[in-house]
N, C-alpha and C positions, 0 to 999 in steps of 0.2 A: 301626579296621580295617574295621568294618561299614559305616561311613559312606563310606569310600573305595570299597568294593565297590559300594555303592548308587550313588555317583556315576559309577563306570565303567559300570555297567549302564545307567544313565540316558542317559549319552553315547552308548552303543552303540545304544540305542533310538532316540535322535535321528537318529543316522547312518542307521539302517535305514529310518526314516520318510522322511528326505530322499531317500535312494536310491530308495525306492518312489515317492516323488512325481515324481522325475526320470524314473523308468522309465515311469510312467503318462503323464506329459507327452510322452515320446517316442513312446509307442504312440499317443497322441491325435493327434500330428502325422502320423505315419505313416498312421493310418487316414483322416485328412482328406485327405492327398495321394492316397491310393488311391482315395478317394471321388471326388475331382476327376478323376482319370485315367479311372475308370469312366464318369463322366458324359460326358467328352470322347469316349470310345470309343463310347459309346451314341449321341451326337449324330452322330458320323461315320458309324457304320453305318446310322443312320436315313435317311441320304441314299441308301442303296442297297436298303434293305428296309423294310417297314412296321414301325412302332414295336413292335407287338405281337409280331412275329417276332424283332426284335432282342432284346427282353426275354427271349424263350424261349431264344434261342441263348446269351445271357449266363448265364442260369440253369442250362441243361442241357448246353451245349456244341452243337457243330455237328451232332451225331447226332440231329436232329429227325426223327422218323419220318414218312415220307410216308404218306398215307392217301387213300382214295377219298372224294370229296365231291360232292354235287350243288350246283353253283354257277351263277351267271350271268356269263358272259363278255361284256364289251364291248370291241370293237376299233374304234379310230378311226384314220383316215388321211387325210392331206392329198392333194387331188387336184391333179395336175400340178406337185407340188413338186420332182420330179427335174429337169424342164425348167427351172423357176424357179432352181433351185440352180446350174445351168450358166452362168447370165447374171448372177447377183448377186455383189457383193463378199462374200467369205467372212464378214467381220465383220458385215455387214449381215444376211446369211443367218442366222447363229447367233443374233443379237439377236432377230430375228423369231420364230425357232424357240423360244428360251427364253421369250419373252413368251407364245407360244401354249402351251407346256407348263405354264408356271406357272398360267395361267388355267384350263386343262383339269384340272389336278391338284386345284386348289381346289374346283372343281365336283364332281368325282368324290368327293372326301373328304367334302364337305358332304352327299353323298347316300348315306353309309355304304359306299362302295366304296373300294378302294385301287388305286393304279397298281402293277401288277406289274413292268412294264418299259416303256421306250421303245425302239422298234425303228425306227432311221432317224427318219422323221418320224411314225411310227405310235405309237399308245398302246394297250397292252394293260392293261385294268382288270378287276378281279375284284369280284364282289358276293357275299357269303355265304361267302367262303373262310376268313376268320379268325374268324367268329363265326356262330352259328345266326341266320338272318334270313329268316323266312317271307315277307317282303315284297322279297326281293332283286331279283326281276325288275321289280317296280313301280319300285323305287329306280333300277335301271339305265335303264329307259325315261325316268324323270324326269330323270336325269342327262343322258341324250342330248339332250333338249329344251333343258336348261339350258346344255349345251356349245354348241349351235348359237346360243343367244341371247348367250352370252358371246363367241362368235366374231364375231358381228355387231357387238358393241360394239368388239372389237379391230380389225375391218376399218375401222370409222369412224376410229379413230386412225391406222391405217396409211395410209388414203387422205389424211387431213389432212397427214400428213408426207410425202406423194408417195412412198410405199412400196407395193409390190405387196400386194394383198389375198389372202386365202386362202379356199379351199373345202374342206369336210371331208365325208368319207363315214364313217358309223357303222353297225356291224353288231352285233347282240345275239343270243346264243344261250344257252339254259340246258340243262345236262346234267351228266353225271358225268365227273369228271376225277380224275387223281392229283395231289395237291397236297402240296408239302413243300419242304424245303431241297434244292436240287439243285446239284451242281457237284463240284469237286475239293477236295482238302485246302487249296489255296491260294486258290481263288476259289469262292465259293458265292453262291446267290441263292434267293429264295423264288419258286417257280414252279409252273406247272401243265402237265400233259401230257394230251392226249386229243383226240379228234375234235371236242369241243365248241369248242375254241380254233380249229381249222381252219374250222369252219362259220361262226363269227362273222366270221372274216377274209373268207370268201367272200361273206357277206351284205353286208359292207361295200363290196365291189367292185361290187355291182349298181347 
């Protein structure tokens, strides 16, 4: 009788172990799937906001608190692009603009800045907004020179392909802004508000 009881208990233990293993395997699969979904979501969000902001939104939710910061704003705009857009084929226009944005974004990132947004053919870039950077203004100025150099390289390619070349104005200003996640429950962006942005835009127009 004892041996029968021992056998029954052993069988029950085996069943429990097998169930636990299946449960663990299921949990591991679900965790792996959730991890893939989170990575995909982060990659998608990173196209609309800096990676640091995306990580904070995922970790804390959308209620990222706005705060006052002293940052350097760089505003770049293409000269005469509106007139150019009226005579160019839309596909050609978008291709040129995407090439321009891609080049300028790489330069800005390489100089410790980040692109806050594209406004038509304009670029709003921020330096010192996401991390403390005592050299933020120097970085912005160096980025501006590098952007002009990169644009010159792009213009060589455009001219070789018999496409219209581009001219760019850049304005830089340092000052206090309100920075944070701005928008509605359906659509948000990491942005800045303040006269510093307006001054940089006006300097660009000179």
